[in-house]
N, C-alpha and C positions, 0 to 999 in steps of 0.2 A: 268439449276442446279442449285439443294438445297444450300440456305445457309451454311457455315462450321459447325454452331453449328449441324447438323442433319446429321445423312445416307441418301441416297437416302432409297425412299422407296419399303423397299421389306422384305422379312421376315428375315431374319440379320439382319434387322435394329431395333428388339424387342427384348426386354427380359424382360417377365412376360404381355405381352399387352402392353408396352410404348415404345418410340421410345427412343434410346442411343444418345449421342453428341459422337462424333469423337471428341477423345481426342489426340491430335497429337504431346502437352507435357502431361509431372506431374504437378498437381496444387499444386508443392512446393511454397512457399513463403521464400527469402532471402533478410534480408535486415544486408546491411554489413556498420557498423559504423552509422549510420544515423542518420544528426542533422539538426532542424530545429530553425532557428532561425527570430522572427518578428523584422525586423527596427523599428529602432523610427521614430514618427511622429513626425509633428509637434510642436503639444502640450508636446508631450515626450522632447522633445528639451527643449523645452522654462521652463516647467517642471527643468529639471537639468542643469538647471545656477541660480544660486543663487543668490541673492542681495549681494551686498556686507553688512559686518555685521551679514546675516541672516546664522543657522547654517546648514546644511545638514540634510535635515530630513532622518530616517530612512528607507531602505527598511522595506514591511511587508509582500513581497515573499520571499521566499530562493532561486529564480529560477534565476541562472546566468546569470548578465548583463554585458556585454561585450561593446567594441564600437562600433559595430555592430547594437546590442539591443542586447532584451532578448532572452537569448536558452532555446523555453520550451521544447526541446528533444536532448537530449545530448546523442551520442558514443551510439544508439542502435544498438545490433545487434546482432542475432536470426535468428534460422533455424527452418520455420514451413514445416515440412513434410506434402507430400501429405496424402489426407481425414484427416487430425489431426483437432482437433476440440479445437483453441487457443484462449484462455479468457483470457484480459486484462482486469487488477483492479488496482484501488486505490482511493485515495482519490480527493476530485475534484482539477483542475487545476494541475496535476502530467503528464499530456500530452497524455493521449490514445488515445481520440478521437481524436488529431492531427498527432498520428503516426498510425489511420485509414484512416486518411486523406490524409495522404501522400501514402499511400500503393493504394486507391482509385484513386490518379491523381488530388482532389480536393486541395490541399495544395504545393506547389514545394517543391524538398529536398534543404534545402542549400547546405550540405557536404551527402557526402556518397552514396552506390550501393543499388540499389532495385532490385531484382528478382523474376520474375514470372514465375515457370518451370526452363528455360535455356536462356532467355530473359531482356535482363536489358530494365528496362519501365519507364527509368529514363524521360526521355523527350517523353514519351507516352502517347497519349490521354486518356484523361477515360474510352471514348467509348470504345476503340482500345484495353485495357487491357482483355478483356472478366472478368468483374469480375461486381457480384450487388450488391449494399448497401442497409439495410434496417435501413432508421435513425428513431432517435424517435419521430418524429413527421410524419405523414403518407404521406403528400402528395400528396393526392390520386384528379385525377380531378372530381371535383363536377357537374359538366355537363357528365359525363360519367356513365354508370350507372356498379358494380360489371368487369363484365364479358369483358367488354371494356376497362377499368382499367387494367383487368389481358392479356389481351390480346395486349394493345398499341405497349408494346417494339416490340414483333413480328411483327408486321404490317409495325412497320417499316422498318423492316428487308424482308421486301414481303416475308413472311414463307405462304406455302398453306393455305387455308382457313381450307383444313381439318384435315390437321395436328396442326393447333393453337386450332380446338374448341378439341380435342384431349389434348392436355395440357391442356388450362383451364378448364375442365371438370377433369383431376385429380390433379390436384393441388388444384381444389375445394375441392376433394372428401380428398384428403389427413387432409385437415385445418377444414371440417365439415363446408365450404359455399356455398356449393352445390345452398342450397334452396335459398338464396341472390343476388345470379348470376344477377336478372331481377334488382335489386335495384340500389340506386343512395346511395353514402357514408352518405349524410345526415338523409338516412334511417336506418344508420345503428347506431351500440354502438363503444364504443373506443376499444374496443377485436375485434368488427368484423372488425372495421376497420385494426386492427393490425394484423387481419392473411390477408387479402386480399392484405396490401400491401410485407406481407411475400409470399405468392402467385404470386403476381407479379414478384418476384424475382427468384421463384421456375420454372415456364414457362419457364426463359432467359436457365435454364441450365448453369451455369456459372463456370468457371475452382474454381472458390473464391467466398464464400457467406463472406459479410461486415455488420455486425451487431451495428448500434451504440445505445446503448441501446434498445431493441425494445418493452422490454415492461415496461419500468418505470409509463409511464403511465394505466397502465392496475389498478384493485385491488387483491390486495393479494391471495384471493381464484384462481382467472384467471390467474396469475403468475404463478401459481403454475401449474396447467396445460398446461400451455404453454409451459411453463421450459422443463414438460415432451415430450409435441408436437415436439420442434424443436428439442433433442434429438434424437426423433422417424426418423425425418425428415434428422438429420446428417445420421445415420446408413442407410437409405432407400439412398438418394439421394448418398453418399462416394464419397463427394469431402470436401476440404477444407472450413473448416467454422472459420473465425477470429472475435472475439465479443467484446463490449468493454461493459463494466457496472463496478456499482458503485458497487452491492451490493453481497457480499459474498458468499451469498447464489448462488446464481445463477453459480457465478465459480466455487463453491464447488461441486455444484448436475452433473454441464454443461459439464465443460471442460476437454479432454485429461491435457491438462496442463497448467497451468499457470501463466502470466508474472506477477508479483507485481512490480507497478511505484511508484516512488516517486519525483520530485523537478527534472523532466525530464529524471532520471535514471533509470536502471530496478537494481529491488532490489535485486530479484530473481525468477528462473524459474525452477518448478519442477511441480510434480503431483501431485493433491489435497492431500491424506493424507500425502505425504511425506512435504509437505509444511505447514502442519499441527504438525508431528511429528516433524521435524526439520525445523523449521525455523533458516535462518543464521546468522540474527540482530535483535534489537529492536522490530524495526518497523515492519518485519513480522511478528514478534509471537503479536506484543501487536493487529495488523489489520487483521488478520486469526483467527475465533473463535468468536463465542456470547456466551455469557455476554467477552468479552477482557480479555486476562490474566492477571494475579497481578503480578504487581513488585513491588519486597522490596529492599532498598538498603543493603549490603550484606558484609561480609570478612571471607574467608577461615579461619576455622582452622582447627589444628591436634595434636589429645594427643602424648605418649610418644609411644605410640600401631603404632601409624601410621594412626589412622582413623580420617578418614576426617569427619569437622563441617560445617555448615551454620551457624553463627550467622547473626540475622538481629530481629530489632523492640523489642531485650529484650531476643529473641526466640535463641532456639539450638535444630537445628534438626543434626543426621545423615546423611551422605552420606554410602550405601554399594559400597564397593570395586569395583563390577562393572561398578557403575557409576562415582567413584572417577578417576579410571584408564585413565577414559576416559577427565580430564582436561588436557588442553593442556597447557605442561611449570608449571609445578604445583609448580619449586621453585618460580615464577614470583607470582603468588597470596597465596599461602598456609602459614599462621606463617607470614607476611608481612603485611600487615593492607593494601594490595590495596583491593580499592570497586571495590565490583560486584553487579551485580543485577541478586537477583535470581528470577522467575520466575516460577508461578505456574497457571497455569490454575482451573480456577472453578471447573470444573467438576474431578478434583482429588486429592479434598478435601473430607473426607467418617468423617460419623458422626456417620458410624454401630459401636457399641458394639464387634462385632468379628474382624474387622476391626483394630479399634483401641488397644483391646488386643493383637494382634499381631504385631502391628506397635509403642510399646510405645517408640522410637527412635526417632520419628516423628509428636511424637505428639503437640498439639500446645493451650493455651487458649484461647479463645475470647467471645467478648460480641453480640450479635446478638439486631444490632437496628433495622434492618427492615427485614420479613419474607415476601414474594411475595410467592402463591400458584399459580403456574399455570397450575394444573390438572395433565401433565405427569410428572412434576418435581417442586421444589421449589427450589428460589433465595436466601441467607442469606446473608442479610448485616452486617458485623462485621467490632468490632474497637476490638484490640490486651488487651488483660487482661491487659497485664505488658507490657512496655515500651516506646517509645518516638512516644506520639498520635500528637505533633504538627510538619506539615511539615514544611522542612526548606524554609525560602522564602527571596527570591533578596529582594533588594531597593527599585523594582518598585512593586512586591507581584507579582510577577510572579513565579509560581514555577517550578524549576529549570526542566531541560535536559526533556526527557517523560517520566518519571519515578515519578509517583504520589503519596511521601512518606509519605501521610497522617496516616499513620498506619490502611486504611482503606483496607477490599478487602472483595471478593465479592465468596461465595462457593455454587454452586448447587449440590443439596443433594436428597434424593430420596423426590418421593411427599408422600409419608407416614412417613414423618418423624413428631416429634410430636412436634418440636421444639420452644418455643413459644421469641416472643421481650420481650428483655431486660435480658434472660435469658444466664449467664454464661456457656457455655457448650466445651465441648474439642473436638477438631480437629485433625484427621488424615491424615497427606499430603501422596499422593503416588509418593514417591521419585527418583522413576526411572522414571516418564515421566514428573519430573521437567528440568529447567531449569537455565541456566548462562551464563551469559552476560559480555564481559568487560566494563567498565561503560563510560567509555572515547570513545573507539572505536566503543561500543555497537555491537560488532560483539560477536555473541556464542563465550566463553571458552571450547565446548566438543566435541571431537573429532568426526565424525559421518558424515552421509549421509548429516545433512544440509550445513559441510562444504565445501561440494563438489558444492555447486549450486554456480549459477555468481551474484559473488558479485563484479559493476565493480571496476577495477583500477584505475580512474579517480575521480569517488566520493573519494575513501578510500584516493588521493592524495590531494582531494581539503579539505579533513575533517583533515587532516595533514595542510595542509600549513593555515588551519582557525585557528586551534591549537597553529601554529608558530607564528601567527599574534596578538594573543588575546597576548600567551604568552611576546610578544614583547612591545604590550599596557600595559600587565600589568608592567612589567621592568621598561620602560619607567616612567612611573604613578608613581612607589613606587619608580624611581631617582627621581623626581620631588619631592616626598613629600621628599623624604631627604633632599635635595637640601634648601627645603622651611625651611623642620625641622633646618638644620645648616643656615642657618641668621637669622632664631629666634633667637636660642639659642646664634648667634655673636651678632644682636643687644641687645639681653636680656645681657649678658657678657657686649657690652662696656657701656650700660647705667648703670649698678654695677656699675663699673669703675668709670665714671662719677662722679656718687652720692659719690663715697669712695673717693676722688683726691680732693672735696673742705673739706672732714672731715677730712683728716689725714692734710692739709694745717690748717686748727682750730687749730688740738692739738699741728700740731708743734707752732705754736702761744702763746700758753698756754702753751707750754715748755718754751719758750722764754722768756715772762715774768715771768713765777715763778723764773727763773735763774736771 
């Protein structure tokens, strides 16, 4: 009897000349409120204990720290459909690889439930989860040939030799490594080794493919071609792919849906284009897109006719009615002075005369600092010709929030643009594709598809708690300052009184003498 990964050898067992694995259940993956906590080790406990008179050191990470340890992944809930290509993307340390390793069974789940198909797999060993994982490092056996490396997992399962041979050669053909089957890993380039690692996963035909930055060690050209090959592979195998990367180009080009993560939280889950067009918060808006979106501190105003304007860095641009009607809770933002963040992507600036002529209400003057001609496009690094060019800086020299309000911006214009350095030019803004965010909550204030994306309530509660704590600290600091000022005033008054008393006594004695 053959292992469960394959039908019995018969005509019905094959489609287009290849063996089809028997799928008893759907290859969907469901995570419900999954949490990963790394407990403190002995060294961490020692670090936590501070010596007498020593001030507590400030945490350098934004991850939540509890009595149990550091929370690497928090309240992670996601339904991954059968045959879907899901990409987990985010900055280093956001918890994406940890999440992948929990799905693979290489990391224990601290809280929550993980299902592969209809099966709860929290306590199931990695080898029994019917998954295949491709790591950043290739992890090939150096003493084995490419053929032997790819066939190894099937040999362990005692698959028939003819079946092993068929699957290995088929995978080698898909990945274009047939000519390397007799070589050992040391005789291969990095890209070829990476393809062997992919081939080793393919031959197993698992329910779920897990990939942890498999292309990060490849050069740019090979990385581009391998992206295409993996997308083709997903279409051919028709199974579930979960892919981890920090490269947003990979995420945008390969994923059916993208999961953007930060500090262990899911920030937004959506299709690539919707994620780009309708970011749910400031972080997603800044993370997705190259170069990143320009952010400006702004306020919203309206004239007597009800026309809404965005005022930023000494500029004033009009919002079309179709755009201003999308603003949530207008009374809170318009003509109140409440700060908002105005976001414009570099490609939504235009220097074409026709665009500027037709968009007089959205034209701004900028001075060009640097011109980068990239062939297909030109990047203009500009400063505003008017407005405040000084950055709002805190005491320690750190720029506030995610917003860099240095009055600098990047515009992506046509490669045929004749703009030169130090030139003052007019740029028109494609205002319908601009974005507005609440500066405090960092959430979009425009009603639309972006607001329907998943934004964790836990994070919002955490932000609110943080804001309350900061407000309480500020109030406490203010109260202490007021108390100190009162004491100083009282001390000054007592000193003044003490000086006045001898003077009064002397004047009284002089009066008596005169009498």
